[in-house]
HTML snippet that shows the backbone in 3Dmol.js (N, CA, C, O; Angstrom):
<script src="https://3Dmol.org/build/3Dmol-min.js"></script>
<div id="view" style="width:600px;height:400px;position:relative"></div>
<script>
const pdb = `
ATOM      1  N   MET A   1     -23.484  -4.736  26.339  1.00  0.00           N
ATOM      2  CA  MET A   1     -22.930  -4.212  27.562  1.00  0.00           C
ATOM      3  C   MET A   1     -23.326  -5.137  28.705  1.00  0.00           C
ATOM      4  O   MET A   1     -24.408  -5.724  28.710  1.00  0.00           O
ATOM      5  N   THR A   2     -22.436  -5.249  29.655  1.00  0.00           N
ATOM      6  CA  THR A   2     -22.704  -6.108  30.794  1.00  0.00           C
ATOM      7  C   THR A   2     -22.207  -5.449  32.079  1.00  0.00           C
ATOM      8  O   THR A   2     -21.250  -4.675  32.066  1.00  0.00           O
ATOM      9  N   ASP A   3     -22.862  -5.765  33.169  1.00  0.00           N
ATOM     10  CA  ASP A   3     -22.425  -5.277  34.470  1.00  0.00           C
ATOM     11  C   ASP A   3     -21.401  -6.209  35.113  1.00  0.00           C
ATOM     12  O   ASP A   3     -20.794  -5.865  36.127  1.00  0.00           O
ATOM     13  N   ASP A   4     -21.213  -7.386  34.522  1.00  0.00           N
ATOM     14  CA  ASP A   4     -20.283  -8.369  35.062  1.00  0.00           C
ATOM     15  C   ASP A   4     -18.850  -7.862  34.892  1.00  0.00           C
ATOM     16  O   ASP A   4     -18.459  -7.527  33.774  1.00  0.00           O
ATOM     17  N   PRO A   5     -18.057  -7.795  35.959  1.00  0.00           N
ATOM     18  CA  PRO A   5     -16.675  -7.305  35.837  1.00  0.00           C
ATOM     19  C   PRO A   5     -15.794  -8.207  34.962  1.00  0.00           C
ATOM     20  O   PRO A   5     -14.734  -7.779  34.506  1.00  0.00           O
ATOM     21  N   GLN A   6     -16.223  -9.444  34.729  1.00  0.00           N
ATOM     22  CA  GLN A   6     -15.483 -10.367  33.872  1.00  0.00           C
ATOM     23  C   GLN A   6     -15.744 -10.095  32.389  1.00  0.00           C
ATOM     24  O   GLN A   6     -15.088 -10.673  31.523  1.00  0.00           O
ATOM     25  N   GLY A   7     -16.701  -9.219  32.104  1.00  0.00           N
ATOM     26  CA  GLY A   7     -17.050  -8.959  30.715  1.00  0.00           C
ATOM     27  C   GLY A   7     -18.064  -9.973  30.216  1.00  0.00           C
ATOM     28  O   GLY A   7     -18.855 -10.509  30.992  1.00  0.00           O
ATOM     29  N   MET A   8     -18.036 -10.231  28.921  1.00  0.00           N
ATOM     30  CA  MET A   8     -18.980 -11.173  28.330  1.00  0.00           C
ATOM     31  C   MET A   8     -18.354 -11.802  27.100  1.00  0.00           C
ATOM     32  O   MET A   8     -17.346 -11.323  26.580  1.00  0.00           O
ATOM     33  N   LYS A   9     -18.962 -12.867  26.651  1.00  0.00           N
ATOM     34  CA  LYS A   9     -18.585 -13.502  25.397  1.00  0.00           C
ATOM     35  C   LYS A   9     -19.792 -13.438  24.488  1.00  0.00           C
ATOM     36  O   LYS A   9     -20.929 -13.570  24.939  1.00  0.00           O
ATOM     37  N   ALA A  10     -19.543 -13.236  23.218  1.00  0.00           N
ATOM     38  CA  ALA A  10     -20.638 -13.178  22.251  1.00  0.00           C
ATOM     39  C   ALA A  10     -20.280 -14.045  21.053  1.00  0.00           C
ATOM     40  O   ALA A  10     -19.115 -14.121  20.664  1.00  0.00           O
ATOM     41  N   LEU A  11     -21.244 -14.676  20.487  1.00  0.00           N
ATOM     42  CA  LEU A  11     -21.073 -15.467  19.280  1.00  0.00           C
ATOM     43  C   LEU A  11     -21.953 -14.841  18.208  1.00  0.00           C
ATOM     44  O   LEU A  11     -23.164 -14.712  18.382  1.00  0.00           O
ATOM     45  N   PHE A  12     -21.344 -14.459  17.115  1.00  0.00           N
ATOM     46  CA  PHE A  12     -22.085 -13.876  16.007  1.00  0.00           C
ATOM     47  C   PHE A  12     -22.067 -14.856  14.850  1.00  0.00           C
ATOM     48  O   PHE A  12     -21.021 -15.410  14.515  1.00  0.00           O
ATOM     49  N   HIS A  13     -23.201 -15.066  14.250  1.00  0.00           N
ATOM     50  CA  HIS A  13     -23.324 -15.963  13.105  1.00  0.00           C
ATOM     51  C   HIS A  13     -23.656 -15.123  11.887  1.00  0.00           C
ATOM     52  O   HIS A  13     -24.716 -14.500  11.818  1.00  0.00           O
ATOM     53  N   MET A  14     -22.743 -15.113  10.929  1.00  0.00           N
ATOM     54  CA  MET A  14     -22.994 -14.376   9.686  1.00  0.00           C
ATOM     55  C   MET A  14     -23.540 -15.328   8.647  1.00  0.00           C
ATOM     56  O   MET A  14     -23.050 -16.445   8.484  1.00  0.00           O
ATOM     57  N   GLN A  15     -24.539 -14.878   7.962  1.00  0.00           N
ATOM     58  CA  GLN A  15     -25.052 -15.642   6.832  1.00  0.00           C
ATOM     59  C   GLN A  15     -25.043 -14.706   5.644  1.00  0.00           C
ATOM     60  O   GLN A  15     -25.936 -13.877   5.472  1.00  0.00           O
ATOM     61  N   GLY A  16     -24.025 -14.855   4.836  1.00  0.00           N
ATOM     62  CA  GLY A  16     -23.853 -13.941   3.713  1.00  0.00           C
ATOM     63  C   GLY A  16     -22.881 -12.838   4.064  1.00  0.00           C
ATOM     64  O   GLY A  16     -22.269 -12.842   5.132  1.00  0.00           O
ATOM     65  N   ALA A  17     -22.749 -11.901   3.159  1.00  0.00           N
ATOM     66  CA  ALA A  17     -21.780 -10.815   3.311  1.00  0.00           C
ATOM     67  C   ALA A  17     -22.473  -9.536   3.763  1.00  0.00           C
ATOM     68  O   ALA A  17     -23.664  -9.335   3.522  1.00  0.00           O
ATOM     69  N   ASN A  18     -21.697  -8.672   4.427  1.00  0.00           N
ATOM     70  CA  ASN A  18     -22.150  -7.324   4.757  1.00  0.00           C
ATOM     71  C   ASN A  18     -21.532  -6.393   3.729  1.00  0.00           C
ATOM     72  O   ASN A  18     -20.309  -6.310   3.614  1.00  0.00           O
ATOM     73  N   GLU A  19     -22.378  -5.692   2.982  1.00  0.00           N
ATOM     74  CA  GLU A  19     -21.878  -4.782   1.959  1.00  0.00           C
ATOM     75  C   GLU A  19     -22.132  -3.351   2.391  1.00  0.00           C
ATOM     76  O   GLU A  19     -23.192  -3.025   2.925  1.00  0.00           O
ATOM     77  N   PHE A  20     -21.141  -2.502   2.150  1.00  0.00           N
ATOM     78  CA  PHE A  20     -21.235  -1.108   2.538  1.00  0.00           C
ATOM     79  C   PHE A  20     -21.184  -0.217   1.306  1.00  0.00           C
ATOM     80  O   PHE A  20     -20.398  -0.451   0.388  1.00  0.00           O
ATOM     81  N   PHE A  21     -22.038   0.816   1.297  1.00  0.00           N
ATOM     82  CA  PHE A  21     -22.141   1.748   0.186  1.00  0.00           C
ATOM     83  C   PHE A  21     -22.038   3.170   0.719  1.00  0.00           C
ATOM     84  O   PHE A  21     -22.435   3.450   1.850  1.00  0.00           O
ATOM     85  N   ASP A  22     -21.503   4.063  -0.101  1.00  0.00           N
ATOM     86  CA  ASP A  22     -21.421   5.460   0.323  1.00  0.00           C
ATOM     87  C   ASP A  22     -22.752   6.169   0.049  1.00  0.00           C
ATOM     88  O   ASP A  22     -23.709   5.555  -0.423  1.00  0.00           O
ATOM     89  N   ALA A  23     -22.795   7.447   0.346  1.00  0.00           N
ATOM     90  CA  ALA A  23     -24.037   8.230   0.207  1.00  0.00           C
ATOM     91  C   ALA A  23     -24.532   8.285  -1.239  1.00  0.00           C
ATOM     92  O   ALA A  23     -25.718   8.514  -1.473  1.00  0.00           O
ATOM     93  N   GLN A  24     -23.641   8.079  -2.211  1.00  0.00           N
ATOM     94  CA  GLN A  24     -24.030   8.091  -3.626  1.00  0.00           C
ATOM     95  C   GLN A  24     -24.396   6.704  -4.146  1.00  0.00           C
ATOM     96  O   GLN A  24     -24.716   6.542  -5.323  1.00  0.00           O
ATOM     97  N   GLY A  25     -24.347   5.714  -3.275  1.00  0.00           N
ATOM     98  CA  GLY A  25     -24.716   4.358  -3.671  1.00  0.00           C
ATOM     99  C   GLY A  25     -23.579   3.559  -4.272  1.00  0.00           C
ATOM    100  O   GLY A  25     -23.805   2.481  -4.823  1.00  0.00           O
ATOM    101  N   ASN A  26     -22.351   4.072  -4.176  1.00  0.00           N
ATOM    102  CA  ASN A  26     -21.191   3.344  -4.697  1.00  0.00           C
ATOM    103  C   ASN A  26     -20.718   2.322  -3.668  1.00  0.00           C
ATOM    104  O   ASN A  26     -20.654   2.593  -2.469  1.00  0.00           O
ATOM    105  N   HIS A  27     -20.391   1.144  -4.177  1.00  0.00           N
ATOM    106  CA  HIS A  27     -19.902   0.082  -3.298  1.00  0.00           C
ATOM    107  C   HIS A  27     -18.575   0.506  -2.684  1.00  0.00           C
ATOM    108  O   HIS A  27     -17.668   0.941  -3.394  1.00  0.00           O
ATOM    109  N   VAL A  28     -18.462   0.378  -1.355  1.00  0.00           N
ATOM    110  CA  VAL A  28     -17.249   0.762  -0.638  1.00  0.00           C
ATOM    111  C   VAL A  28     -16.457  -0.466  -0.213  1.00  0.00           C
ATOM    112  O   VAL A  28     -15.248  -0.540  -0.429  1.00  0.00           O
ATOM    113  N   GLU A  29     -17.152  -1.438   0.397  1.00  0.00           N
ATOM    114  CA  GLU A  29     -16.451  -2.598   0.937  1.00  0.00           C
ATOM    115  C   GLU A  29     -17.431  -3.729   1.189  1.00  0.00           C
ATOM    116  O   GLU A  29     -18.606  -3.500   1.475  1.00  0.00           O
ATOM    117  N   THR A  30     -16.930  -4.954   1.079  1.00  0.00           N
ATOM    118  CA  THR A  30     -17.701  -6.140   1.427  1.00  0.00           C
ATOM    119  C   THR A  30     -16.961  -6.878   2.528  1.00  0.00           C
ATOM    120  O   THR A  30     -15.775  -7.181   2.397  1.00  0.00           O
ATOM    121  N   LEU A  31     -17.663  -7.165   3.609  1.00  0.00           N
ATOM    122  CA  LEU A  31     -17.083  -7.938   4.705  1.00  0.00           C
ATOM    123  C   LEU A  31     -17.786  -9.291   4.737  1.00  0.00           C
ATOM    124  O   LEU A  31     -18.979  -9.381   5.024  1.00  0.00           O
ATOM    125  N   ASP A  32     -17.025 -10.335   4.437  1.00  0.00           N
ATOM    126  CA  ASP A  32     -17.579 -11.687   4.467  1.00  0.00           C
ATOM    127  C   ASP A  32     -16.698 -12.554   5.354  1.00  0.00           C
ATOM    128  O   ASP A  32     -15.740 -12.071   5.958  1.00  0.00           O
ATOM    129  N   VAL A  33     -17.023 -13.817   5.427  1.00  0.00           N
ATOM    130  CA  VAL A  33     -16.280 -14.715   6.315  1.00  0.00           C
ATOM    131  C   VAL A  33     -14.799 -14.737   5.969  1.00  0.00           C
ATOM    132  O   VAL A  33     -13.969 -14.840   6.872  1.00  0.00           O
ATOM    133  N   TRP A  34     -14.440 -14.644   4.697  1.00  0.00           N
ATOM    134  CA  TRP A  34     -13.039 -14.675   4.280  1.00  0.00           C
ATOM    135  C   TRP A  34     -12.323 -13.402   4.723  1.00  0.00           C
ATOM    136  O   TRP A  34     -11.155 -13.447   5.109  1.00  0.00           O
ATOM    137  N   TRP A  35     -13.025 -12.259   4.667  1.00  0.00           N
ATOM    138  CA  TRP A  35     -12.448 -11.000   5.143  1.00  0.00           C
ATOM    139  C   TRP A  35     -12.157 -11.101   6.636  1.00  0.00           C
ATOM    140  O   TRP A  35     -11.076 -10.722   7.087  1.00  0.00           O
ATOM    141  N   PHE A  36     -13.125 -11.616   7.406  1.00  0.00           N
ATOM    142  CA  PHE A  36     -12.950 -11.713   8.855  1.00  0.00           C
ATOM    143  C   PHE A  36     -11.820 -12.673   9.223  1.00  0.00           C
ATOM    144  O   PHE A  36     -11.056 -12.400  10.149  1.00  0.00           O
ATOM    145  N   MET A  37     -11.707 -13.787   8.512  1.00  0.00           N
ATOM    146  CA  MET A  37     -10.619 -14.732   8.785  1.00  0.00           C
ATOM    147  C   MET A  37      -9.271 -14.075   8.498  1.00  0.00           C
ATOM    148  O   MET A  37      -8.340 -14.198   9.294  1.00  0.00           O
ATOM    149  N   ASN A  38      -9.161 -13.386   7.376  1.00  0.00           N
ATOM    150  CA  ASN A  38      -7.917 -12.706   7.020  1.00  0.00           C
ATOM    151  C   ASN A  38      -7.594 -11.604   8.031  1.00  0.00           C
ATOM    152  O   ASN A  38      -6.441 -11.440   8.429  1.00  0.00           O
ATOM    153  N   HIS A  39      -8.603 -10.863   8.439  1.00  0.00           N
ATOM    154  CA  HIS A  39      -8.424  -9.784   9.404  1.00  0.00           C
ATOM    155  C   HIS A  39      -7.899 -10.345  10.739  1.00  0.00           C
ATOM    156  O   HIS A  39      -6.959  -9.803  11.321  1.00  0.00           O
ATOM    157  N   TYR A  40      -8.505 -11.412  11.205  1.00  0.00           N
ATOM    158  CA  TYR A  40      -8.088 -12.057  12.463  1.00  0.00           C
ATOM    159  C   TYR A  40      -6.648 -12.567  12.363  1.00  0.00           C
ATOM    160  O   TYR A  40      -5.829 -12.290  13.240  1.00  0.00           O
ATOM    161  N   GLU A  41      -6.339 -13.308  11.299  1.00  0.00           N
ATOM    162  CA  GLU A  41      -5.008 -13.893  11.164  1.00  0.00           C
ATOM    163  C   GLU A  41      -3.939 -12.819  10.981  1.00  0.00           C
ATOM    164  O   GLU A  41      -2.838 -12.948  11.517  1.00  0.00           O
ATOM    165  N   SER A  42      -4.246 -11.772  10.238  1.00  0.00           N
ATOM    166  CA  SER A  42      -3.290 -10.672  10.060  1.00  0.00           C
ATOM    167  C   SER A  42      -3.009  -9.978  11.387  1.00  0.00           C
ATOM    168  O   SER A  42      -1.860  -9.662  11.695  1.00  0.00           O
ATOM    169  N   HIS A  43      -4.051  -9.742  12.167  1.00  0.00           N
ATOM    170  CA  HIS A  43      -3.886  -9.115  13.488  1.00  0.00           C
ATOM    171  C   HIS A  43      -2.994  -9.983  14.374  1.00  0.00           C
ATOM    172  O   HIS A  43      -2.090  -9.479  15.041  1.00  0.00           O
ATOM    173  N   CYS A  44      -3.253 -11.283  14.375  1.00  0.00           N
ATOM    174  CA  CYS A  44      -2.443 -12.195  15.192  1.00  0.00           C
ATOM    175  C   CYS A  44      -0.983 -12.150  14.773  1.00  0.00           C
ATOM    176  O   CYS A  44      -0.100 -12.055  15.625  1.00  0.00           O
ATOM    177  N   ARG A  45      -0.713 -12.218  13.469  1.00  0.00           N
ATOM    178  CA  ARG A  45       0.667 -12.201  12.987  1.00  0.00           C
ATOM    179  C   ARG A  45       1.369 -10.894  13.361  1.00  0.00           C
ATOM    180  O   ARG A  45       2.518 -10.906  13.802  1.00  0.00           O
ATOM    181  N   GLU A  46       0.680  -9.777  13.186  1.00  0.00           N
ATOM    182  CA  GLU A  46       1.273  -8.462  13.467  1.00  0.00           C
ATOM    183  C   GLU A  46       1.593  -8.273  14.946  1.00  0.00           C
ATOM    184  O   GLU A  46       2.492  -7.507  15.294  1.00  0.00           O
ATOM    185  N   HIS A  47       0.858  -8.971  15.824  1.00  0.00           N
ATOM    186  CA  HIS A  47       1.046  -8.787  17.262  1.00  0.00           C
ATOM    187  C   HIS A  47       1.660 -10.003  17.954  1.00  0.00           C
ATOM    188  O   HIS A  47       1.684 -10.076  19.183  1.00  0.00           O
ATOM    189  N   GLY A  48       2.154 -10.954  17.166  1.00  0.00           N
ATOM    190  CA  GLY A  48       2.808 -12.128  17.736  1.00  0.00           C
ATOM    191  C   GLY A  48       1.882 -13.016  18.543  1.00  0.00           C
ATOM    192  O   GLY A  48       2.310 -13.670  19.494  1.00  0.00           O
ATOM    193  N   ILE A  49       0.614 -13.039  18.164  1.00  0.00           N
ATOM    194  CA  ILE A  49      -0.389 -13.849  18.865  1.00  0.00           C
ATOM    195  C   ILE A  49      -0.585 -15.152  18.080  1.00  0.00           C
ATOM    196  O   ILE A  49      -0.788 -15.102  16.867  1.00  0.00           O
ATOM    197  N   PRO A  50      -0.530 -16.305  18.732  1.00  0.00           N
ATOM    198  CA  PRO A  50      -0.774 -17.561  18.013  1.00  0.00           C
ATOM    199  C   PRO A  50      -2.214 -17.605  17.472  1.00  0.00           C
ATOM    200  O   PRO A  50      -3.158 -17.202  18.152  1.00  0.00           O
ATOM    201  N   ILE A  51      -2.356 -18.095  16.259  1.00  0.00           N
ATOM    202  CA  ILE A  51      -3.683 -18.242  15.655  1.00  0.00           C
ATOM    203  C   ILE A  51      -4.364 -19.436  16.301  1.00  0.00           C
ATOM    204  O   ILE A  51      -3.803 -20.531  16.346  1.00  0.00           O
ATOM    205  N   ASN A  52      -5.562 -19.224  16.795  1.00  0.00           N
ATOM    206  CA  ASN A  52      -6.325 -20.276  17.455  1.00  0.00           C
ATOM    207  C   ASN A  52      -7.067 -21.100  16.403  1.00  0.00           C
ATOM    208  O   ASN A  52      -8.141 -20.710  15.945  1.00  0.00           O
ATOM    209  N   LYS A  53      -6.491 -22.236  16.026  1.00  0.00           N
ATOM    210  CA  LYS A  53      -7.076 -23.103  14.984  1.00  0.00           C
ATOM    211  C   LYS A  53      -8.403 -23.713  15.437  1.00  0.00           C
ATOM    212  O   LYS A  53      -9.176 -24.192  14.607  1.00  0.00           O
ATOM    213  N   GLN A  54      -8.678 -23.701  16.758  1.00  0.00           N
ATOM    214  CA  GLN A  54      -9.948 -24.249  17.238  1.00  0.00           C
ATOM    215  C   GLN A  54     -11.130 -23.364  16.840  1.00  0.00           C
ATOM    216  O   GLN A  54     -12.283 -23.776  16.961  1.00  0.00           O
ATOM    217  N   LEU A  55     -10.845 -22.152  16.365  1.00  0.00           N
ATOM    218  CA  LEU A  55     -11.922 -21.281  15.907  1.00  0.00           C
ATOM    219  C   LEU A  55     -12.494 -21.738  14.575  1.00  0.00           C
ATOM    220  O   LEU A  55     -13.599 -21.346  14.198  1.00  0.00           O
ATOM    221  N   TYR A  56     -11.739 -22.568  13.863  1.00  0.00           N
ATOM    222  CA  TYR A  56     -12.146 -23.027  12.540  1.00  0.00           C
ATOM    223  C   TYR A  56     -12.788 -24.411  12.650  1.00  0.00           C
ATOM    224  O   TYR A  56     -12.275 -25.301  13.328  1.00  0.00           O
ATOM    225  N   LEU A  57     -13.884 -24.562  11.987  1.00  0.00           N
ATOM    226  CA  LEU A  57     -14.572 -25.871  12.009  1.00  0.00           C
ATOM    227  C   LEU A  57     -13.933 -26.829  11.048  1.00  0.00           C
ATOM    228  O   LEU A  57     -14.374 -27.972  10.930  1.00  0.00           O
TER     229      LEU A  57
END
`;
const viewer = $3Dmol.createViewer("view");
viewer.addModel(pdb, "pdb");
viewer.setStyle({}, {cartoon: {color: "spectrum"}});
viewer.zoomTo();
viewer.render();
</script>
């Protein structure tokens, strides 16, 4: 959270995958770099937003 009316920018560095399990310990979902890339690109395509290739190293 920020008090700046312009908002803020954040950079998150993932090392490895985030795995989610339900209350019984069953695997629900894995979010890794490939999931995030697909999620970003799918969102852009669905909303007519150009994919920013500068985000990729």
